[in-house]
N, C-alpha and C positions, 0 to 999 in steps of 0.2 A: 504494500500500500504506500509505503514511504517513497519507493522508487517512482510510482505513478505520480505522486504529488510533485516530486522533483522534476519529472519529465514535463508535467503540465506547467510548472513554473518556468522552465526553460523555453517552452513553446510560447508562453505568454510574453516573456521578456523579449524574445526574438521578434514576435509580431509587433510588440509595442515600439521597439526601436525602429523597426522598418516603417511603421505608420506615422511616426512623430515628425513634425516639422519645426518645432520650437522647444526650448528648454522647458517651458511650462507644460507643453504636451507630453514630454518624456515623464515628468513627475506625475501627471495625471494617469498616464498609462501604467506606470509602475504601481501606483496606488491601486488601480483596478486589478492588476495582476495579483497583488497581495490579498485583495478581498476574495478573489477566486480561490486562492490557496487556502485561506481561512475557511471558506465554505466547504472546500473539499476535505479538509482535515477534520471537520466536525462529524 
């Protein structure tokens, strides 16, 4: 289960960085990725 969470985190991070155009956008995308990880871990 932990490996799945790590894999999802890496995918979210990669997608976030690819989709961001500004520093603010990067922060928002990382925050969303963290929220997804928290929901997955529950």
